[in-house]
N, CA and C of each residue as an Amber inpcrd file, in Angstrom:
protein
   579
  62.0340000 -23.4900000 -56.5960000  60.6660000 -24.1240000 -56.5250000
  59.6240000 -23.8120000 -57.3370000  59.0490000 -24.0960000 -58.2040000
  58.4720000 -23.2720000 -58.9760000  56.9650000 -22.6700000 -58.8650000
  56.4680000 -22.2020000 -59.0630000  54.9970000 -21.9680000 -59.0790000
  53.8830000 -23.0000000 -58.6980000  53.9130000 -23.3530000 -59.9450000
  53.2600000 -24.1980000 -60.3270000  53.3470000 -25.5960000 -59.5840000
  54.3700000 -26.1250000 -59.3010000  54.8270000 -27.3950000 -58.4690000
  54.6740000 -26.8770000 -56.9580000  54.7430000 -25.7960000 -56.4980000
  54.5870000 -25.5620000 -54.9310000  52.6950000 -25.4780000 -55.3490000
  51.8070000 -24.8900000 -55.9090000  50.9410000 -24.8510000 -56.5010000
  50.3620000 -26.5680000 -56.1740000  50.4700000 -27.1150000 -56.9540000
  50.3960000 -28.2010000 -57.1070000  50.4270000 -29.7620000 -55.4780000
  51.8290000 -29.0570000 -55.0630000  51.9720000 -29.3240000 -53.8500000
  50.9540000 -29.1560000 -52.6630000  50.5130000 -28.0200000 -52.8090000
  49.3860000 -27.2980000 -51.7710000  48.0510000 -27.8440000 -51.8640000
  47.9520000 -28.8700000 -53.2300000  46.3520000 -29.0130000 -53.5180000
  46.5730000 -30.1360000 -53.1550000  47.3530000 -30.9950000 -53.5030000
  47.6380000 -32.6260000 -53.2200000  47.6740000 -32.1280000 -51.2970000
  48.0900000 -31.8510000 -50.8350000  47.5610000 -31.8030000 -49.4490000
  46.5350000 -31.4130000 -48.9200000  46.0560000 -30.3250000 -49.7410000
  44.3510000 -30.3950000 -49.3220000  44.1940000 -31.1980000 -49.7450000
  44.0240000 -31.6910000 -51.1220000  42.8670000 -32.7610000 -50.9990000
  43.1360000 -34.1320000 -49.9370000  44.3560000 -34.4470000 -49.4900000
  44.5900000 -35.6700000 -48.5530000  43.8440000 -35.3040000 -47.1340000
  43.5470000 -33.7560000 -47.0070000  43.0950000 -33.1810000 -45.7020000
  41.7330000 -33.4770000 -45.9110000  41.1410000 -32.8440000 -46.8040000
  39.8710000 -32.9250000 -47.1160000  38.9250000 -34.9510000 -46.8710000
  40.1800000 -35.7240000 -47.6370000  39.7130000 -36.8260000 -47.5890000
  39.7520000 -37.9200000 -46.2260000  40.6350000 -37.1260000 -45.6000000
  41.1630000 -37.9240000 -43.8200000  40.2210000 -37.3920000 -43.2430000
  39.7160000 -35.6400000 -42.9130000  38.8850000 -35.3280000 -42.4290000
  36.8000000 -34.7390000 -42.9110000  36.7660000 -35.9600000 -43.4980000
  35.6470000 -35.7280000 -44.3640000  34.8810000 -37.1760000 -43.6980000
  35.1540000 -37.9190000 -43.5230000  34.0090000 -39.0010000 -42.5060000
  33.6630000 -38.3270000 -41.0120000  34.6680000 -37.6030000 -40.6420000
  34.6880000 -37.0590000 -39.2080000  34.1700000 -36.1320000 -38.8470000
  34.2470000 -34.8320000 -39.8520000  32.9460000 -33.8300000 -40.0680000
  31.3970000 -34.3070000 -40.4040000  31.7730000 -35.3810000 -41.6200000
  29.8010000 -36.2080000 -42.0620000  29.5490000 -36.4450000 -40.7450000
  29.9140000 -37.1650000 -39.6670000  29.4660000 -37.8750000 -38.7030000
  29.4980000 -37.3200000 -37.4080000  30.0390000 -36.3250000 -37.5310000
  29.3950000 -34.8960000 -36.6610000  28.4250000 -34.2620000 -36.8540000
  28.1410000 -34.1440000 -38.2280000  26.9640000 -33.1650000 -38.7080000
  25.6840000 -34.6410000 -38.2870000  26.3250000 -35.5060000 -38.9150000
  24.6520000 -36.5220000 -38.9520000  24.1660000 -36.9010000 -37.4020000
  25.1770000 -36.7280000 -36.5310000  24.9910000 -36.6270000 -35.0590000
  24.3400000 -35.5610000 -34.3230000  24.6400000 -34.6970000 -34.8810000
  23.7980000 -33.2190000 -34.2500000  22.7180000 -33.1410000 -34.8050000
  22.5970000 -33.3770000 -35.8050000  21.3990000 -33.2190000 -36.5760000
  20.3380000 -34.1970000 -36.0660000  20.8260000 -35.4340000 -35.4440000
  20.2360000 -36.6520000 -34.6860000  19.8620000 -38.0360000 -35.7760000
  20.2350000 -37.5910000 -37.2090000  20.2310000 -38.2880000 -38.1180000
  19.7110000 -39.9690000 -37.5150000  18.5590000 -40.5500000 -38.2710000
  18.0900000 -41.9860000 -38.2910000  18.0160000 -42.6600000 -39.9460000
  17.9580000 -43.1600000 -40.4640000  17.9680000 -44.0750000 -41.5340000
  16.8530000 -44.7520000 -41.5810000  15.8950000 -44.6170000 -42.8060000
  14.5700000 -44.7760000 -43.0700000  15.0690000 -46.5890000 -43.1450000
  16.0030000 -46.8400000 -43.4330000  15.8990000 -48.2880000 -43.6880000
  16.7900000 -49.0820000 -42.5630000  16.2300000 -49.6550000 -41.8040000
  16.9850000 -50.4640000 -40.7730000  17.1080000 -51.9420000 -41.5830000
  17.8340000 -53.0770000 -40.9910000  17.9180000 -54.5260000 -41.6200000
  17.3080000 -55.1660000 -40.9010000  16.9700000 -54.2380000 -39.9390000
  15.6640000 -55.9190000 -39.5320000  14.3240000 -56.0120000 -39.8500000
  13.2570000 -56.7830000 -40.0400000  12.2920000 -57.1890000 -40.5210000
  11.1150000 -56.2170000 -39.3080000  11.5000000 -57.2210000 -37.9960000
  10.5570000 -56.6810000 -36.6250000  10.5300000 -55.5080000 -36.6060000
   9.7750000 -54.7330000 -35.5040000   9.5980000 -53.2880000 -34.6530000
  10.0840000 -53.2950000 -33.8810000  11.5590000 -52.6790000 -33.4120000
  11.8590000 -52.4810000 -31.8280000  11.2480000 -51.8030000 -31.5850000
  11.2280000 -52.2910000 -30.4130000  10.3990000 -51.9090000 -28.8910000
  11.6700000 -51.5120000 -27.6100000  10.8250000 -50.1620000 -26.8180000
  12.0000000 -49.7070000 -26.0610000  12.0990000 -50.9110000 -25.4580000
  13.5040000 -51.2840000 -25.3070000  13.7110000 -52.5860000 -24.3700000
  13.1520000 -52.3250000 -23.0070000  12.9760000 -53.5050000 -22.1270000
  13.1220000 -53.6030000 -20.9070000  12.7320000 -54.7350000 -20.2830000
  12.7030000 -54.9680000 -18.8490000  12.6870000 -56.4900000 -18.5170000
  10.7320000 -56.7910000 -18.1660000  10.7750000 -58.0980000 -18.5390000
   9.4200000 -58.2360000 -18.1190000   9.1120000 -58.8790000 -16.9220000
   8.3640000 -58.2550000 -15.5430000   8.4160000 -58.5960000 -14.6580000
   7.0490000 -59.6820000 -14.4800000   6.0260000 -59.2720000 -14.8770000
   4.7170000 -59.5600000 -14.4130000   4.8390000 -61.4420000 -14.4250000
   4.0550000 -62.4250000 -13.7470000   3.7770000 -63.5500000 -13.5990000
   2.6970000 -63.9710000 -14.2430000   2.7620000 -65.5810000 -14.1750000
   1.4800000 -65.8560000 -14.8470000   1.7260000 -67.8760000 -13.9220000
   0.9830000 -68.6740000 -14.4420000   1.1360000 -69.9410000 -14.2510000
   1.4230000 -70.6520000 -15.3710000   2.1450000 -71.7930000 -15.0240000
   2.6750000 -72.7330000 -16.3120000   1.3920000 -73.4810000 -16.2720000
   0.9210000 -73.8510000 -17.2980000  -0.1870000 -74.2990000 -17.0700000
  -0.2380000 -76.4630000 -17.5660000   1.1160000 -76.5540000 -18.0290000
   1.8150000 -77.7340000 -17.8400000   1.8980000 -77.9810000 -16.4560000
   2.6230000 -77.6520000 -15.3420000   2.6000000 -77.7260000 -13.7880000
   1.7590000 -77.4820000 -13.5910000   1.4490000 -76.4050000 -13.4820000
   0.9090000 -75.3240000 -12.2260000   1.2510000 -74.5290000 -11.4770000
   3.0600000 -74.3210000 -11.5740000   3.5570000 -73.2020000 -11.3020000
   3.7200000 -72.3530000 -11.9090000   4.4700000 -71.0750000 -11.0830000
   4.1320000 -69.7360000 -11.4740000   5.3630000 -69.9580000 -12.2840000
   5.1960000 -68.7120000 -13.2250000   6.0390000 -68.8970000 -14.6360000
   6.4090000 -67.2280000 -13.9780000   7.7810000 -67.1490000 -14.0070000
   8.6710000 -66.0630000 -13.8370000   9.4520000 -65.7260000 -14.5440000
   9.8360000 -64.1050000 -14.6500000  10.8480000 -63.7080000 -15.8910000
  11.9500000 -64.5550000 -16.1420000  12.5840000 -65.4360000 -15.0870000
  13.9030000 -66.5190000 -15.0150000  13.6120000 -67.7540000 -15.9490000
  12.3870000 -67.9360000 -16.2890000  11.9950000 -68.8500000 -17.2700000
  12.5910000 -67.8000000 -18.3160000  12.7910000 -67.0250000 -19.3200000
  12.7090000 -66.5140000 -20.1490000  14.1160000 -66.6050000 -20.4410000
  15.2200000 -66.2200000 -19.3920000  16.3810000 -66.6190000 -19.8180000
  17.4950000 -67.5170000 -19.9400000  18.3690000 -66.8320000 -20.9180000
  19.0270000 -67.6110000 -21.3440000  18.7020000 -68.4050000 -23.0590000
  17.3090000 -67.8430000 -23.5570000  17.1660000 -68.1840000 -24.9160000
  16.2900000 -67.0190000 -25.6460000  16.3720000 -67.3750000 -26.6000000
  15.3790000 -66.4970000 -27.3710000  14.1660000 -66.7390000 -27.5600000
  13.4570000 -65.6260000 -27.2930000  11.7050000 -66.5450000 -27.1150000
  11.2300000 -65.3240000 -28.0580000   9.6170000 -66.7130000 -28.6430000
   9.0860000 -65.7730000 -29.2570000   7.6510000 -66.1150000 -28.7260000
   7.2140000 -65.1790000 -28.4060000   6.1320000 -65.2470000 -27.2540000
   4.4590000 -64.1650000 -28.3090000   3.6560000 -65.5060000 -28.2750000
   2.6820000 -64.4930000 -28.4490000   1.1900000 -64.6410000 -27.5110000
   0.1670000 -63.7960000 -27.5440000  -0.4600000 -63.4110000 -26.6570000
  -1.5570000 -63.6080000 -27.1740000  -2.9130000 -64.8500000 -26.3310000
  -3.7780000 -65.1620000 -27.3440000  -4.8730000 -65.8300000 -26.2880000
  -5.9340000 -66.0520000 -26.7180000  -7.3120000 -66.8670000 -26.1530000
  -6.7880000 -68.1180000 -26.2230000  -7.5220000 -69.1690000 -24.5520000
  -7.2410000 -70.3360000 -24.9850000  -7.8620000 -71.1160000 -25.9350000
  -9.1220000 -70.4080000 -26.5930000  -9.3740000 -71.2730000 -27.7430000
  -9.0050000 -71.5360000 -28.9150000  -8.1390000 -70.3450000 -29.0880000
  -7.2930000 -70.4840000 -30.1270000  -7.6310000 -70.7850000 -31.4500000
  -8.3530000 -70.1310000 -31.9220000  -9.0450000 -69.9690000 -33.6770000
  -8.1730000 -69.5050000 -34.2040000  -8.3850000 -70.0140000 -35.8160000
  -8.0750000 -69.0720000 -36.9520000  -6.1680000 -68.5290000 -35.9090000
  -6.3590000 -66.9850000 -36.8260000  -5.3000000 -66.1520000 -36.7510000
  -4.0760000 -67.0590000 -35.5970000  -4.7260000 -67.6130000 -34.4170000
  -3.7560000 -67.7490000 -33.6360000  -3.2620000 -69.0530000 -33.7480000
  -3.5060000 -69.8340000 -34.5530000  -2.8530000 -71.4020000 -34.9690000
  -2.2370000 -70.9300000 -35.9690000  -2.5420000 -69.9130000 -36.8940000
  -1.1290000 -69.2280000 -37.3400000  -0.1830000 -68.8750000 -36.7170000
  -0.0030000 -68.1910000 -36.0250000   0.3830000 -67.2420000 -35.1350000
   1.5670000 -68.8690000 -34.6800000   1.3120000 -69.7550000 -34.2110000
   2.0800000 -71.0740000 -33.6810000   2.2650000 -72.0750000 -34.5660000
   1.6270000 -71.6990000 -35.3910000   2.7500000 -72.2870000 -36.4620000
   3.9610000 -71.6150000 -36.8530000   3.2320000 -70.2850000 -37.5670000
   4.6930000 -69.7600000 -37.5160000   6.1820000 -69.4950000 -36.5610000
   5.4570000 -69.6470000 -35.2490000   6.6030000 -69.5920000 -34.4650000
   7.7330000 -71.0450000 -34.1620000   6.9450000 -72.2740000 -34.7550000
   6.9520000 -73.5760000 -34.9810000   8.1170000 -73.4470000 -35.4970000
   7.8480000 -73.1610000 -36.5420000   8.3160000 -72.8590000 -38.6450000
   9.7860000 -71.9980000 -38.4550000   9.7250000 -70.7580000 -37.7250000
  10.1570000 -69.9680000 -37.3230000  11.2430000 -70.5570000 -36.4190000
  11.3580000 -71.0350000 -35.5990000  12.1980000 -71.9160000 -34.7460000
  13.1430000 -72.9240000 -35.4440000  12.2590000 -73.9000000 -35.9500000
  12.6200000 -74.9430000 -36.7510000  14.0960000 -74.8930000 -37.6400000
  13.6870000 -73.6820000 -38.4140000  14.8550000 -73.0770000 -39.6820000
  15.7110000 -72.2900000 -39.2830000  15.8540000 -72.5900000 -37.2990000
  17.1500000 -72.0540000 -37.4700000  18.2310000 -72.9410000 -37.1920000
  18.0060000 -73.9850000 -37.6330000  18.3570000 -75.6510000 -37.8520000
  19.1770000 -76.2070000 -36.0870000  20.7660000 -75.7480000 -36.3920000
  21.4600000 -76.1930000 -34.6030000  21.2330000 -75.0800000 -33.8510000
  20.6780000 -74.2400000 -34.1520000  20.3590000 -73.1270000 -32.9800000
  18.5840000 -73.6780000 -32.2910000  18.0950000 -74.0870000 -33.0470000
  16.8130000 -73.9550000 -32.4120000  16.4800000 -74.3030000 -31.3660000
  17.7260000 -75.2010000 -30.2920000  17.4690000 -75.0500000 -28.8600000
  17.3040000 -73.8060000 -28.6480000  18.1270000 -72.7580000 -29.2810000
  18.0140000 -71.4390000 -28.3170000  16.7550000 -70.6030000 -28.5350000
  15.4510000 -71.0480000 -29.0630000  14.3800000 -70.7000000 -29.0250000
  13.6510000 -70.9240000 -28.4820000  12.6010000 -70.5280000 -27.4510000
  11.7920000 -71.4040000 -27.1890000  10.0050000 -70.3770000 -27.6820000
   9.0940000 -71.0240000 -27.6500000   8.0390000 -70.7240000 -27.8690000
   7.1140000 -70.4220000 -26.2050000   5.9790000 -69.1580000 -26.9150000
   5.7230000 -69.2890000 -25.3160000   4.2360000 -68.3800000 -25.7550000
   2.9470000 -68.8640000 -25.5380000   1.8780000 -68.6100000 -25.5960000
   1.3630000 -68.2590000 -24.6280000   0.6600000 -66.7140000 -23.8320000
   0.4080000 -66.4140000 -22.7400000  -1.2630000 -66.3210000 -22.9470000
  -1.9580000 -67.1210000 -22.3680000  -3.2520000 -67.3870000 -22.8280000
  -3.7630000 -66.5530000 -21.8510000  -5.0340000 -65.2010000 -22.2570000
  -5.2920000 -63.7930000 -21.9480000  -6.6400000 -64.1520000 -21.2150000
  -7.6330000 -65.5030000 -21.0490000  -8.1620000 -65.4390000 -20.5880000
  -8.5640000 -66.8490000 -19.8960000  -9.7600000 -67.5150000 -19.4640000
  -9.4280000 -68.6940000 -19.0860000  -9.8410000 -69.9830000 -19.3390000
  -9.7060000 -69.7910000 -20.7200000 -10.1610000 -70.9330000 -22.2550000
  -8.7060000 -71.8010000 -22.1960000  -8.9070000 -73.1000000 -21.4630000
  -7.8100000 -74.1530000 -21.9560000  -7.3660000 -74.6680000 -23.0880000
  -6.7590000 -74.0320000 -23.8180000  -6.5700000 -74.9120000 -25.1060000
  -7.1580000 -76.3900000 -25.1650000  -7.4180000 -77.3060000 -26.2980000
  -8.1810000 -77.6980000 -26.2660000  -6.6860000 -78.8330000 -26.6090000
  -6.6140000 -80.6170000 -26.5230000  -5.6000000 -81.6080000 -26.2470000
  -4.6670000 -81.6820000 -27.9210000  -6.1610000 -81.8720000 -29.0210000
  -5.2890000 -81.6160000 -30.1800000  -4.6050000 -80.4700000 -30.8160000
  -4.5730000 -79.0690000 -29.9370000  -3.9280000 -77.9670000 -30.2570000
  -2.5370000 -78.1970000 -29.6050000  -2.1430000 -78.1760000 -28.4880000
  -1.4400000 -78.7370000 -27.8030000  -0.6750000 -79.9890000 -28.0820000
  -0.8390000 -81.0340000 -28.0620000   0.1110000 -82.1230000 -29.2620000
   0.6430000 -81.3430000 -30.6960000  -0.3640000 -80.8450000 -31.2820000
  -0.0850000 -80.5250000 -32.9050000   1.5800000 -78.9380000 -32.3600000
   1.2250000 -78.1510000 -31.1970000   2.3680000 -77.5700000 -31.1270000
   3.6580000 -77.8970000 -29.8210000   3.6830000 -78.9920000 -29.5340000
   3.7470000 -79.4070000 -28.4990000   5.5960000 -78.5300000 -28.1940000
   5.8920000 -78.5610000 -27.3840000   6.8370000 -77.9550000 -27.1500000
   6.6260000 -76.1290000 -26.8080000   5.6540000 -75.4310000 -26.9380000
   5.1890000 -74.2200000 -26.6600000   4.7970000 -74.5880000 -25.4120000
   5.3430000 -73.3100000 -24.7160000   5.1600000 -72.8300000 -23.3290000
   3.9090000 -72.4730000 -22.8530000   2.7550000 -72.9830000 -22.5650000
   1.2900000 -72.9590000 -22.1680000   1.4500000 -71.9660000 -20.6290000
   1.8100000 -70.7490000 -21.1400000   1.3580000 -69.8110000 -19.6760000
   0.0120000 -69.2220000 -19.2150000  -0.8340000 -69.4570000 -18.0430000
  -2.2830000 -68.5710000 -17.8560000  -1.5960000 -67.3430000 -17.1420000
  -2.4030000 -66.0900000 -18.2770000  -1.9530000 -65.2180000 -17.8680000
  -3.3470000 -64.1420000 -17.7870000  -4.1800000 -64.7000000 -17.7280000
  -5.8860000 -63.7250000 -17.5490000  -5.3770000 -63.0430000 -16.3950000
  -5.7550000 -61.6140000 -16.5000000  -5.9580000 -60.7900000 -15.3690000
  -4.4040000 -60.3250000 -14.4500000  -3.1360000 -60.7410000 -15.4040000
  -2.1090000 -60.6210000 -14.7380000  -1.5010000 -59.5410000 -15.2930000
  -0.6970000 -58.8830000 -14.7000000   0.4220000 -57.5920000 -14.8200000
   1.1880000 -57.9310000 -15.9290000   1.4150000 -59.0240000 -16.3840000
   2.4370000 -59.5190000 -17.2490000   1.7390000 -59.1500000 -18.5550000
   0.5080000 -59.5700000 -18.8580000   0.0160000 -59.4920000 -20.2820000
  -0.1900000 -57.6130000 -20.3840000   0.2750000 -57.0700000 -19.2370000
  -0.0440000 -55.1390000 -19.9810000   1.3930000 -55.0770000 -20.1610000
   2.6940000 -55.4640000 -19.9160000   3.8520000 -55.2390000 -20.3450000
   4.0210000 -54.9840000 -22.3710000   2.6270000 -55.9490000 -22.4330000
   3.3790000 -55.7330000 -23.7960000   2.5740000 -54.7870000 -25.4730000
   3.1090000 -54.1680000 -25.5110000   2.6300000 -53.1020000 -26.2890000
   1.7590000 -53.5720000 -27.4470000   0.8680000 -52.7990000 -28.0350000
   0.4790000 -53.4160000 -29.1040000  -0.2200000 -52.3150000 -30.3260000
  -0.4590000 -52.4120000 -31.6640000  -0.9740000 -51.4950000 -32.3870000
  -2.5980000 -51.4290000 -32.0100000  -3.1390000 -52.3830000 -32.7720000
  -4.4990000 -52.2630000 -32.4090000  -4.9720000 -53.4300000 -31.6550000
  -4.1990000 -54.5910000 -31.7330000  -5.0080000 -55.9240000 -30.7540000
  -3.4440000 -56.8690000 -30.3630000  -3.2210000 -56.6900000 -28.8760000
  -2.2790000 -57.5200000 -28.4160000  -1.6910000 -58.5140000 -29.3790000
  -3.2540000 -59.6120000 -29.8150000  -3.6000000 -61.1370000 -30.4820000
  -2.8720000 -60.5730000 -31.9320000  -2.5600000 -59.5980000 -32.3630000
  -2.1690000 -59.1720000 -33.6190000  -0.5650000 -59.6010000 -33.9250000
  -0.0240000 -59.5060000 -32.7850000   1.5770000 -59.3400000 -32.6860000
   2.4800000 -61.1270000 -32.3920000   3.2870000 -60.9280000 -33.0510000
   4.2610000 -62.1560000 -32.2700000   5.5130000 -61.2500000 -31.9230000
   6.1750000 -61.4660000 -30.3670000   6.7260000 -60.4020000 -29.5940000
   8.5370000 -61.6520000 -29.4440000   9.1810000 -60.2310000 -29.7100000
  10.7780000 -61.2840000 -28.8590000  10.8280000 -60.8030000 -28.1320000
  11.3190000 -61.7920000 -27.3320000  12.2930000 -61.1380000 -25.6330000
  13.3940000 -62.0550000 -25.9520000  14.5690000 -60.5720000 -25.8700000
  15.5000000 -61.5380000 -25.5490000  16.4540000 -62.5210000 -24.4010000
  17.6620000 -63.1640000 -24.6640000  17.9790000 -64.1760000 -23.1530000
  17.8140000 -63.5860000 -22.3610000  18.0560000 -61.9520000 -21.8470000
  17.8030000 -61.6040000 -20.5590000  16.4210000 -61.0900000 -20.2140000
  15.4810000 -61.6570000 -20.4720000  14.4860000 -61.2560000 -20.5080000
  13.6800000 -60.5590000 -20.6000000  14.6860000 -59.5350000 -21.4190000
  13.7350000 -58.6770000 -22.2320000  13.3200000 -58.2950000 -22.9080000
  11.9470000 -57.7830000 -23.3900000  10.8130000 -57.6410000 -24.4180000
  11.6320000 -55.8280000 -25.1790000  12.2180000 -57.1610000 -26.0410000
  12.4200000 -56.1400000 -27.5720000  11.7400000 -55.7010000 -28.9910000
  11.0490000 -56.6480000 -29.5780000  10.6840000 -56.7480000 -30.8000000
   9.3400000 -57.2050000 -30.7720000   8.4610000 -56.5820000 -31.6270000
   7.3230000 -57.4020000 -31.9660000   7.2490000 -57.7820000 -33.9410000
   6.3600000 -58.3480000 -33.6710000   6.1550000 -57.9530000 -35.6700000
   4.5660000 -57.8880000 -35.2250000   4.2040000 -57.6160000 -36.7960000
   2.9230000 -57.2060000 -37.4800000   2.0390000 -58.5010000 -37.8710000
   0.5850000 -57.8860000 -37.4960000  -0.2670000 -59.1190000 -38.2320000
   0.1570000 -59.9650000 -39.2760000   0.2230000 -60.9470000 -39.7310000
   0.2440000 -61.6840000 -40.9630000   1.9740000 -61.3160000 -40.9630000
   2.8040000 -61.2830000 -40.0510000   4.0670000 -61.0650000 -40.5780000
   5.0250000 -62.3480000 -41.5100000   5.8460000 -62.1130000 -41.9810000
   6.3560000 -62.8800000 -43.2490000   7.2810000 -63.3750000 -42.8930000
   6.7930000 -65.0160000 -42.8240000   8.1350000 -66.0860000 -42.0660000
   9.1610000 -66.2780000 -42.0970000   9.4890000 -65.8250000 -43.1000000
  10.9450000 -65.5060000 -43.9130000  11.9970000 -64.5490000 -43.4850000
  11.5040000 -63.2020000 -43.7100000  11.7880000 -62.4050000 -43.0470000
  11.9820000 -62.5480000 -41.4580000  11.3790000 -63.3560000 -40.5550000
  11.3410000 -63.0480000 -39.3860000  12.5330000 -64.2860000 -38.7870000
  12.9350000 -65.1510000 -39.8640000  13.9640000 -66.1920000 -39.5500000
  15.0150000 -65.3350000 -39.8430000  15.4500000 -64.4740000 -40.8280000
  16.3380000 -63.7050000 -41.2120000  16.4830000 -63.1030000 -40.1440000
  15.5880000 -62.3670000 -39.4080000  15.7640000 -61.2750000 -38.2410000
  16.3130000 -62.5850000 -37.2070000  15.7990000 -63.2810000 -37.0590000
  15.9550000 -64.5030000 -35.5380000  17.5950000 -65.3230000 -35.8950000
  17.8930000 -65.2580000 -36.8050000  19.5190000 -65.9090000 -37.4880000
  20.3570000 -64.6810000 -37.3950000  19.9970000 -63.4610000 -37.0380000
  20.7330000 -62.5900000 -37.2120000  21.1300000 -62.1650000 -35.8580000
  19.8000000 -62.6130000 -34.5420000  19.6420000 -62.2820000 -33.4150000
  21.1070000 -63.4250000 -32.9750000  20.3230000 -64.4700000 -33.0300000
  21.7270000 -65.3590000 -32.6230000  22.6930000 -65.2970000 -32.9540000
  23.1220000 -64.8660000 -34.5100000  24.3830000 -64.9600000 -34.6090000
  25.2270000 -63.7260000 -33.8280000  24.5750000 -62.7980000 -33.7790000
  25.2610000 -61.8700000 -32.9930000  25.0840000 -62.1110000 -31.3770000
  24.0410000 -62.7450000 -30.8430000  24.7980000 -63.3550000 -29.4660000
  25.3040000 -64.3640000 -29.2570000  25.7700000 -64.9810000 -30.1780000
  27.1300000 -65.5680000 -30.0820000  28.3580000 -64.9140000 -30.2710000
  28.1740000 -63.7940000 -30.6200000  29.5640000 -62.9660000 -30.6290000
  29.7970000 -62.6800000 -29.2180000  28.7510000 -62.4530000 -28.2160000
  28.8320000 -61.6970000 -27.5530000  29.5530000 -63.3930000 -26.3580000
  29.6240000 -64.2110000 -26.6110000  30.0050000 -65.3030000 -25.8150000
  31.6040000 -65.9610000 -26.3670000
């Protein structure tokens, strides 16, 4: 075998080894440097996943609201006054529309309004957003479990089907992006079953 053929054979072998080993080397380097991409797929801000444990009072039937009422469905949740003016109503509207946009999966999404004062919502609002679970939570430990940037009332929160707080949306969140996030979450949760 000539030197030229031997050199070509070795070069091919080296190139094949580089092609085979490069993903392993790159992933190892990224892992060791703790690389995190700036761009993520989700629109909402991921939070440290933790189970909600506080309680409140279900306004409809005056029973205790417990974490088990969060389980088995995805939950969109707001914290706001029972007076519910302006932005509070916008959040209720957004949650309703985001849920309805899930079409056949809409029954796998629950809407919850934690009322953080002693004001009870007027009948017009409760009728308009029928299906939203109203929970009186003034002074409860449950309210302390929702982290916020400026005000708790600014966010719409997401609680997973195991009762874990896992995401929040910023003030004036884009409903279309929220719909996409929830569709992805519902699709991923279908894969688990």
